[in-house]
C-alpha positions as CSV (number, residue, x, y, z in Angstrom):
1,M,-33.8,-8.9,29.1
2,L,-30.7,-11.1,28.7
3,R,-31.3,-11.3,25.0
4,T,-31.5,-7.5,24.7
5,A,-28.4,-7.0,26.8
6,A,-26.5,-9.5,24.6
7,L,-27.7,-7.7,21.4
8,C,-26.5,-4.3,22.8
9,L,-23.1,-5.8,23.6
10,A,-22.8,-7.3,20.1
11,L,-23.6,-3.9,18.6
12,A,-21.0,-2.2,20.8
13,L,-18.2,-4.6,19.7
14,P,-15.9,-3.5,16.9
15,L,-16.9,-4.7,13.5
16,A,-14.0,-7.2,13.2
17,A,-14.9,-8.9,16.5
18,Q,-18.3,-10.2,15.4
19,A,-18.6,-13.6,13.6
20,Q,-20.6,-13.7,10.5
21,P,-21.8,-16.7,8.4
22,S,-21.2,-16.7,4.7
23,P,-24.1,-15.5,2.5
24,W,-23.2,-18.3,0.1
25,G,-24.1,-21.0,2.7
26,P,-22.5,-23.1,5.4
27,D,-20.1,-25.0,3.0
28,D,-18.7,-21.9,1.3
29,T,-15.0,-21.4,1.3
30,L,-14.6,-18.9,-1.5
31,G,-16.2,-15.8,0.0
32,A,-16.4,-12.9,-2.4
33,L,-14.8,-14.8,-5.1
34,N,-18.3,-16.1,-5.7
35,N,-19.0,-12.7,-7.3
36,L,-16.7,-13.5,-10.2
37,S,-18.6,-14.3,-13.4
38,P,-18.3,-14.8,-17.1
39,E,-20.2,-11.6,-17.7
40,G,-17.6,-9.7,-15.5
41,V,-14.8,-11.2,-17.5
42,R,-16.4,-10.0,-20.8
43,K,-16.9,-6.5,-19.5
44,A,-13.4,-6.3,-18.1
45,A,-12.0,-7.5,-21.4
46,G,-13.7,-4.6,-23.1
47,L,-11.5,-2.2,-21.1
48,V,-8.4,-3.3,-23.1
49,K,-7.7,-0.6,-25.6
50,T,-4.0,-0.3,-26.0
51,G,-2.9,-3.9,-25.1
52,K,-0.3,-2.5,-22.7
53,V,0.6,-5.1,-20.0
54,Y,1.7,-4.2,-16.4
55,S,3.2,-6.5,-13.9
56,L,2.0,-5.3,-10.5
57,A,4.5,-7.5,-8.6
58,I,8.0,-6.8,-7.2
59,P,10.6,-9.6,-7.6
60,T,10.4,-12.3,-4.9
61,S,13.9,-12.5,-3.4
62,A,15.8,-12.3,-0.1
63,D,15.7,-8.5,-0.5
64,A,11.9,-8.4,-1.0
65,P,10.0,-6.6,1.8
66,A,8.8,-9.1,4.4
67,Y,6.7,-8.6,7.5
68,G,8.3,-9.8,10.8
69,S,10.7,-12.7,10.6
70,R,9.7,-14.1,7.2
71,K,12.6,-15.1,5.0
72,Y,13.4,-16.3,1.5
73,T,16.4,-18.5,0.5
74,V,17.4,-20.4,-2.6
75,E,19.8,-23.4,-2.9
76,I,21.0,-24.5,-6.3
77,T,21.9,-28.2,-7.1
78,P,24.7,-28.8,-7.8
79,P,26.1,-26.1,-5.5
80,P,28.5,-23.4,-6.7
81,G,32.0,-24.6,-7.6
82,R,30.9,-28.2,-7.9
83,P,29.5,-28.7,-11.4
84,A,28.2,-32.1,-12.2
85,A,29.7,-34.1,-15.1
86,P,27.9,-33.8,-18.4
87,V,25.6,-36.7,-19.3
88,G,25.4,-38.5,-22.6
89,A,27.0,-37.9,-26.0
90,N,25.3,-34.5,-26.2
91,K,26.8,-33.5,-22.8
92,V,23.6,-32.5,-21.0
93,T,24.2,-30.2,-18.0
94,A,21.5,-28.9,-15.7
95,H,20.6,-27.1,-12.5
96,D,17.8,-27.6,-10.0
97,E,16.7,-25.5,-7.1
98,K,15.3,-25.6,-3.6
99,V,13.4,-22.6,-2.4
100,T,12.7,-22.2,1.4
101,T,10.3,-19.3,2.0
102,S,7.3,-18.0,3.7
103,M,4.5,-17.5,1.1
104,G,4.1,-14.0,2.5
105,I,7.2,-12.5,0.9
106,G,7.0,-9.6,-1.5
107,T,3.8,-9.3,-3.6
108,Q,1.4,-11.6,-2.0
109,M,-2.2,-12.7,-1.5
110,D,-3.6,-13.3,1.9
111,G,-6.0,-16.3,2.2
112,F,-8.9,-16.7,4.7
113,G,-6.8,-19.0,6.9
114,H,-4.2,-16.3,7.5
115,L,-5.9,-14.1,10.1
116,G,-8.9,-15.0,12.2
117,I,-10.9,-14.0,15.3
118,D,-10.0,-16.0,18.4
119,H,-9.1,-19.1,16.4
120,T,-12.2,-18.8,14.2
121,Y,-11.8,-18.2,10.5
122,Y,-14.0,-17.5,7.5
123,N,-17.5,-18.9,7.7
124,G,-17.0,-20.1,11.3
125,L,-14.3,-22.6,10.5
126,K,-12.0,-23.4,13.5
127,G,-8.3,-23.3,13.3
128,E,-7.9,-26.5,15.2
129,D,-9.9,-28.3,12.6
130,L,-8.0,-26.7,9.6
131,N,-4.4,-26.7,10.8
132,Q,-3.1,-30.2,10.2
133,P,0.5,-31.6,9.7
134,G,0.2,-31.3,5.9
135,G,-1.1,-27.7,6.0
136,F,-4.5,-26.1,6.1
137,T,-7.3,-28.6,5.0
138,K,-9.6,-25.8,3.8
139,L,-9.4,-22.1,2.9
140,D,-6.0,-22.8,1.3
141,F,-5.0,-21.9,-2.3
142,A,-5.6,-25.3,-3.9
143,D,-9.3,-24.5,-4.6
144,R,-9.0,-20.7,-5.4
145,P,-10.2,-20.0,-8.9
146,P,-8.2,-17.6,-11.2
147,I,-9.2,-14.0,-10.8
148,V,-10.0,-12.4,-14.2
149,T,-12.0,-9.3,-13.6
150,R,-12.1,-5.5,-13.7
151,G,-9.4,-3.8,-11.7
152,V,-9.9,-0.3,-10.3
153,L,-7.1,2.0,-9.1
154,I,-7.9,4.6,-6.4
155,D,-5.2,7.2,-6.1
156,M,-5.3,8.2,-2.4
157,A,-2.0,10.1,-2.7
158,R,-3.6,12.3,-5.3
159,H,-6.7,12.7,-3.1
160,F,-4.6,14.1,-0.2
161,G,-2.4,16.1,-2.6
162,K,0.8,14.4,-1.6
163,P,3.3,12.2,-3.5
164,R,3.3,9.8,-0.5
165,L,1.0,9.5,2.5
166,E,2.4,9.4,6.0
167,A,3.1,6.4,8.3
168,G,0.0,5.6,10.3
169,Q,-2.3,7.8,8.1
170,A,-5.7,6.2,7.8
171,F,-8.3,6.8,5.2
172,G,-11.9,5.5,5.2
173,R,-15.2,5.5,3.3
174,K,-15.5,9.3,2.9
175,D,-12.0,9.6,1.5
176,L,-12.5,6.7,-0.8
177,E,-15.8,8.1,-2.2
178,A,-14.2,11.6,-2.6
179,A,-11.2,10.2,-4.4
180,M,-13.4,8.1,-6.7
181,K,-15.6,11.0,-7.5
182,A,-12.6,13.1,-8.4
183,Q,-11.3,10.3,-10.6
184,G,-14.7,9.6,-12.2
185,V,-14.7,5.9,-11.3
186,R,-16.9,3.5,-9.4
187,V,-16.4,0.1,-7.9
188,G,-18.8,-2.8,-8.0
189,K,-19.5,-6.5,-7.8
190,G,-16.5,-8.7,-8.7
191,D,-14.0,-5.9,-8.9
192,V,-10.5,-5.9,-7.5
193,V,-9.6,-2.5,-5.9
194,L,-6.0,-1.3,-5.7
195,L,-5.0,1.6,-3.5
196,H,-2.1,3.9,-4.4
197,T,-0.6,5.6,-1.4
198,G,2.9,6.3,-2.7
199,W,4.4,4.4,0.2
200,M,6.4,2.0,-2.0
201,Q,8.7,4.9,-2.7
202,M,10.1,4.2,0.8
203,L,11.8,1.0,-0.5
204,K,14.3,3.2,-2.3
205,T,15.2,5.3,0.8
206,D,14.3,3.4,4.0
207,K,13.3,-0.3,3.5
208,A,13.2,-0.9,7.3
209,L,10.7,1.9,7.7
210,Y,8.6,0.6,4.8
211,S,8.4,-2.8,6.4
212,R,7.3,-1.7,9.9
213,S,4.9,1.3,9.2
214,E,2.6,2.5,6.5
215,P,-0.6,4.5,5.7
216,G,-3.6,2.4,5.0
217,L,-7.3,1.5,4.8
218,A,-9.5,2.1,7.8
219,E,-12.2,-0.3,8.9
220,D,-15.1,1.7,7.7
221,G,-13.5,2.0,4.3
222,A,-12.8,-1.8,4.1
223,A,-16.4,-2.5,5.2
224,W,-17.8,-0.2,2.5
225,L,-15.7,-1.7,-0.2
226,A,-16.8,-5.2,0.9
227,D,-20.4,-4.0,0.7
228,Q,-19.9,-3.2,-3.0
229,G,-19.0,-6.9,-3.7
230,V,-15.3,-6.5,-4.4
231,V,-13.3,-9.8,-4.4
232,A,-10.0,-8.4,-3.3
233,I,-8.4,-5.2,-2.0
234,G,-4.7,-4.4,-2.4
235,A,-2.2,-1.6,-1.9
236,D,1.4,-0.5,-2.4
237,T,2.1,-1.3,1.2
238,I,3.1,-4.4,3.2
239,A,-0.1,-4.8,5.2
240,L,-2.9,-2.8,3.5
241,E,-4.0,-1.1,6.8
242,P,-2.3,1.6,8.9
243,L,0.8,0.9,10.9
244,P,1.0,1.8,13.7
245,Y,-2.5,0.6,14.4
246,V,-5.3,3.2,14.8
247,D,-6.1,1.5,18.2
248,P,-2.9,0.0,19.8
249,Q,-5.1,-2.6,21.5
250,R,-6.6,-3.9,18.3
251,P,-3.9,-5.2,15.8
252,F,-4.9,-5.9,12.2
253,P,-8.7,-5.2,12.5
254,V,-9.0,-4.6,8.7
255,H,-7.5,-8.1,8.0
256,Q,-9.9,-9.6,10.4
257,L,-12.9,-7.8,8.9
258,L,-12.0,-8.7,5.3
259,L,-10.6,-12.2,5.6
260,A,-12.5,-13.7,8.5
261,R,-15.9,-11.8,8.3
262,R,-16.4,-10.8,4.7
263,G,-14.4,-13.3,2.6
264,V,-12.5,-10.6,0.7
265,H,-8.9,-11.5,-0.2
266,V,-6.0,-9.0,0.7
267,L,-3.2,-8.2,-1.8
268,E,0.0,-6.6,-0.5
269,N,3.1,-5.0,-1.9
270,I,1.3,-4.2,-5.2
271,R,3.2,-2.0,-7.6
272,T,0.9,0.8,-8.6
273,D,3.4,3.5,-9.7
274,E,3.2,2.6,-13.4
275,L,-0.6,2.6,-13.4
276,V,-0.6,6.0,-11.8
277,A,2.0,7.4,-14.2
278,D,-0.1,6.3,-17.2
279,G,-3.4,7.4,-15.7
280,A,-4.7,3.8,-15.7
281,Q,-7.8,3.9,-13.5
282,E,-9.6,0.8,-14.7
283,F,-8.3,-2.2,-16.5
284,L,-8.5,-5.9,-17.1
285,L,-6.9,-7.6,-14.1
286,V,-5.6,-11.2,-14.3
287,L,-4.4,-13.1,-11.3
288,A,-3.8,-16.8,-11.7
289,Q,-2.4,-17.5,-8.3
290,P,-0.4,-20.7,-7.7
291,R,-2.6,-23.5,-6.4
292,F,-0.4,-24.5,-3.4
293,A,-2.3,-26.9,-1.2
294,G,-2.3,-26.2,2.5
295,T,-1.1,-22.6,2.3
296,V,-2.7,-19.6,3.9
297,Q,-0.8,-17.0,1.8
298,V,0.8,-17.2,-1.6
299,V,3.3,-15.1,-3.7
300,V,1.5,-13.7,-6.7
301,N,2.1,-11.7,-9.9
302,P,-1.0,-9.7,-10.7
303,V,-1.2,-8.4,-14.3
304,A,-3.1,-5.3,-15.4
305,I,-4.0,-4.9,-19.1
306,R,-5.2,-1.7,-20.6
């Protein structure tokens, strides 16, 4: 009786509130990145027809969109107005820099240590065991492999017949499937999915609004994409999912579902406008993220090649 009651309670809980072991075993830290393969690289390379290269990143700077209180600063040595004396007969001069920043500035990739469920992270790892003075001991970016795979763009703005979706507007599985059917594309194992909402247009008119609200992916849509075996999901928004939250009592449920439960990386502030303008729906995607040890997020520059 107690077991039946516990099962009913578990089924009643929201998807993101349930823990889930990795299908790749108790020692797995890579999650859906295990779905990458040499065969997937070869197939994705076959999508290159024109050789046109797109940077999907915005510049990382003090002006880049940043969630909450995250900041970016640069200090140059020697400082302005105090040039160092040239060195040697050939009069060598140089500059160095010190960057102080959150890794979650501008175009970024969320790691599995970024968001969890009650201090539990991907594959049941506990925050108290991972968060050490030198940074995260697992789930960081030191061991992430490069992502070279097929990228798929799903144009949600086109699906809803708008140049830009509205703040708080959520779209789920049915909308994704309808949009993909209209575009004539599918998603599958090892893919990276990028969602175009048109929201990045707000950076030109209201940066503050862009950084605190957005349309985004609903939980059922995120779960369905994860079921297809995708390795990462990104959008032209600051947090992928709707802001304000669909349920005010449940902040960032899509992040919890993807990062903590399913091992799917999240990409944010992705430039999708050029891909949409060129009708680029599938392409070779290359993401060689920096291998910063101990970090739970990282600034990235994804590249699409058609």
